[in-house]
C-alpha distance (Angstrom), angle and dihedral (degrees) to the residues before:
residue distance angle dihedral
M1 . . .
S2 3.81 . .
A3 3.79 114.3 .
E4 3.80 93.1 -147.9
S5 3.82 108.8 112.8
T6 3.81 89.3 -12.3
T7 3.80 118.6 140.5
A8 3.79 125.6 -153.3
V9 3.80 126.0 -167.9
V10 3.81 115.9 -152.8
T11 3.81 123.4 -173.7
G12 3.79 125.5 -160.2
A13 3.78 85.4 29.8
S14 3.79 107.0 148.5
Q15 3.80 98.8 90.4
G16 3.78 146.0 -4.1
I17 3.79 117.6 10.5
G18 3.80 94.7 -1.5
A19 3.79 93.5 52.2
G20 3.80 90.7 47.1
I21 3.79 90.6 53.2
V22 3.82 92.8 48.4
N23 3.78 93.1 50.2
E24 3.79 93.1 46.3
F25 3.79 91.8 51.6
A26 3.80 90.6 48.3
E27 3.81 91.4 49.5
R28 3.80 88.6 52.6
G29 3.80 91.4 54.3
F30 3.80 100.0 -101.6
N31 3.76 123.4 140.8
V32 3.81 107.7 -122.6
V33 3.79 136.4 -159.8
A34 3.80 107.2 -160.2
S35 3.78 119.9 -165.3
S36 3.80 138.3 -174.9
R37 3.80 139.2 131.3
K38 3.82 92.4 -91.0
M39 3.78 100.9 21.6
T40 3.78 97.3 146.5
Q41 3.83 90.4 55.2
S42 3.80 92.5 58.4
T43 3.78 116.4 127.5
E44 3.83 91.2 -166.0
V45 3.82 102.7 50.6
A46 3.80 126.4 47.0
A47 3.80 130.6 -169.4
S48 3.80 115.4 -109.5
D49 3.78 142.0 150.9
R50 3.80 87.8 -72.6
V51 3.81 100.5 34.2
A52 3.80 123.8 65.2
L53 3.81 121.5 -172.6
V54 3.81 125.1 -144.1
E55 3.80 123.2 -175.7
G56 3.77 126.4 -156.5
D57 3.77 148.1 91.2
I58 3.81 106.2 -65.1
G59 3.80 88.7 -151.4
E60 3.83 89.0 69.3
P61 3.83 119.4 83.3
A62 3.81 89.8 -139.9
T63 3.81 91.0 62.5
A64 3.80 91.3 52.5
A65 3.80 89.2 50.3
R66 3.83 91.5 51.9
I67 3.80 91.0 50.0
V68 3.79 92.3 53.6
E69 3.80 93.3 42.8
T70 3.81 90.1 51.5
A71 3.81 92.5 49.0
L72 3.79 92.5 51.0
S73 3.79 97.1 42.2
R74 3.82 94.2 46.6
F75 3.80 103.5 31.9
K76 3.85 107.0 12.5
S77 3.82 98.0 -131.0
I78 3.79 147.4 48.0
D79 3.80 113.8 -140.5
V80 3.80 104.6 153.2
L81 3.79 132.8 32.6
V82 3.80 123.4 -170.4
N83 3.80 112.2 -169.3
N84 3.78 99.9 -156.8
A85 3.81 101.6 142.8
G86 3.77 112.0 110.9
I87 3.76 145.6 130.3
F88 3.79 128.7 -136.7
F89 3.77 134.6 -178.0
T90 3.77 134.2 155.3
K91 3.79 133.4 -134.5
P92 3.80 136.2 135.3
F93 3.81 111.5 -65.7
T94 3.79 93.6 -114.2
D95 3.82 91.9 53.0
Y96 3.81 96.6 60.7
T97 3.80 109.3 109.0
A98 3.78 130.7 -146.6
E99 3.81 87.8 -105.8
D100 3.79 90.9 52.5
F101 3.78 90.0 53.2
K102 3.80 94.1 46.7
S103 3.79 90.7 50.1
L104 3.81 93.3 49.5
V105 3.79 93.3 47.4
S106 3.80 93.4 45.6
T107 3.79 96.5 51.4
N108 3.79 102.9 29.8
L109 3.81 99.8 37.6
G110 3.81 105.9 19.0
G111 3.80 88.1 42.0
F112 3.79 88.5 56.5
L113 3.79 98.5 40.0
Y114 3.80 103.6 51.1
V115 3.79 99.7 44.7
T116 3.82 93.9 39.2
Q117 3.79 92.4 52.5
L118 3.79 91.9 52.1
C119 3.80 94.3 43.8
I120 3.81 92.8 50.0
K121 3.81 90.3 49.8
Q122 3.79 89.1 53.2
M123 3.81 93.1 45.9
L124 3.80 89.8 51.3
S125 3.79 91.3 50.7
Q126 3.81 90.7 50.7
N127 3.81 90.4 50.5
T128 3.81 91.4 -151.8
G129 3.80 100.4 107.1
G130 3.77 123.1 -121.6
S131 3.79 147.2 -156.4
I132 3.79 130.1 -106.4
V133 3.80 120.9 -172.6
T134 3.80 121.9 -178.2
I135 3.78 125.9 -165.4
T136 3.82 108.9 -132.9
A137 3.83 127.3 159.2
A138 3.79 136.0 -99.6
L139 3.81 88.0 -135.9
A140 3.80 89.0 72.4
R141 3.80 88.4 69.8
N142 3.80 99.1 28.7
P143 3.82 116.9 43.2
I144 3.80 115.3 -158.5
R145 3.80 116.2 -156.3
G146 3.78 92.6 -142.5
V147 3.81 92.4 53.2
P148 3.82 107.1 62.6
A149 3.79 101.2 -162.7
A150 3.81 104.8 137.0
V151 3.79 96.6 133.0
P152 3.83 97.7 46.8
M153 3.81 87.2 47.6
I154 3.80 90.3 59.1
T155 3.78 85.1 69.4
K156 3.81 98.0 39.2
G157 3.80 92.4 47.8
G158 3.77 88.6 50.5
L159 3.79 90.1 54.0
E160 3.81 90.3 54.2
T161 3.80 90.1 52.5
V162 3.79 96.3 46.4
T163 3.81 89.8 47.8
Q164 3.78 91.0 61.3
H165 3.80 94.6 42.4
L166 3.80 92.8 51.0
A167 3.79 91.4 45.3
M168 3.79 89.2 59.5
E169 3.81 95.1 39.9
Y170 3.81 94.0 54.1
A171 3.80 102.5 29.5
K172 3.80 91.8 104.8
D173 3.81 88.9 54.9
G174 3.80 93.1 54.9
I175 3.80 92.7 -113.9
R176 3.79 108.1 137.8
V177 3.80 119.1 -156.7
N178 3.81 120.4 -165.4
A179 3.79 140.2 151.1
V180 3.78 139.5 -142.0
A181 3.81 115.0 -144.1
P182 3.81 110.7 -161.9
G183 3.75 127.0 -164.6
P184 3.81 117.3 -155.9
V185 3.81 111.6 -21.0
Y186 3.79 129.5 -172.7
T187 3.82 99.7 -116.0
P188 3.82 136.4 130.2
L189 3.83 86.9 -90.8
H190 3.81 88.1 70.8
R191 3.79 99.2 36.2
D192 3.81 90.7 121.3
T193 3.81 96.9 42.5
P194 3.82 112.1 106.6
K195 3.80 115.3 -113.0
D196 3.81 93.4 -122.0
V197 3.79 91.2 52.8
M198 3.80 91.3 51.0
E199 3.79 90.9 49.5
S200 3.81 92.2 48.7
L201 3.81 90.1 61.0
S202 3.81 93.0 64.5
P203 3.83 124.6 66.5
M204 3.81 86.0 -144.7
G205 3.79 90.6 51.8
R206 3.78 86.8 -127.4
P207 3.79 120.3 107.9
S208 3.78 114.9 -151.0
T209 3.79 125.0 -101.7
V210 3.79 127.0 -134.2
K211 3.82 87.4 -103.6
D212 3.81 91.0 56.5
I213 3.80 90.4 56.8
T214 3.80 93.3 41.1
D215 3.80 90.5 52.5
A216 3.81 90.1 53.3
V217 3.81 91.4 50.5
M218 3.79 91.3 49.5
Y219 3.79 91.1 50.4
L220 3.80 93.1 52.4
T221 3.80 91.5 44.1
G222 3.80 90.4 58.9
A223 3.81 101.7 32.6
A224 3.80 99.3 108.3
T225 3.80 98.3 -164.6
V226 3.81 101.1 32.4
T227 3.79 115.2 102.9
G228 3.78 135.8 147.1
H229 3.80 90.1 27.1
I230 3.81 127.1 141.7
L231 3.81 106.3 -154.5
Y232 3.80 110.0 -158.1
V233 3.80 115.3 -149.7
D234 3.78 97.9 179.4
G235 3.80 110.2 109.9
G236 3.81 90.0 -100.0
A237 3.81 97.7 -56.2
H238 3.80 95.2 133.2
F239 3.80 96.9 64.1
G240 3.79 107.7 41.3
R241 3.79 154.3 10.3
W242 3.78 127.9 -92.7
């Protein structure tokens, strides 16, 4: 995919993986619309001629509408969408509250649904294809007894499934739909997780970096005949025991 006059939308973009993706797209010459709840307070992403910032709760349809309106008014197209916004926390299954569940569904599923619907509509109207990449989680495929995350994985497993369904639904339109499924990643989300715990969650003993995940997103963005694929970036955790 040529970066010239190409516009990427990135959600959950104020720090960590999302910020890394925004900055990589910008370095490659893409126009980027970066969104998060506190986007303008980001210390990792700055507004520029090529980067537009949109604040708001991605679980609200109005935020998705503002993202698309900003992309079209500033850059005239939407060619790539990276669904990175998400929340994750662990606790025993029976301790998750109704509020926990509502929060997970709103951000992880509503935050995917509303913006993806609008971006696909725009891609169809442009008739030039497009790429959608969603950040899921290797834990959806590979439960770990010491990481009680059953309820968040309801949402992440759903994202894997919808990725493959949409890939098939829109293949004839040239809209490719893929996902990256990270294992443990050194991000602000894990700033308080001990290093030895992080390392224990990877068979390689090497948690991923933001660049590892960004590289995977860039590959799927440009892979012209790859669709419906879940790319695991987890040191092998999804296929075995260690």
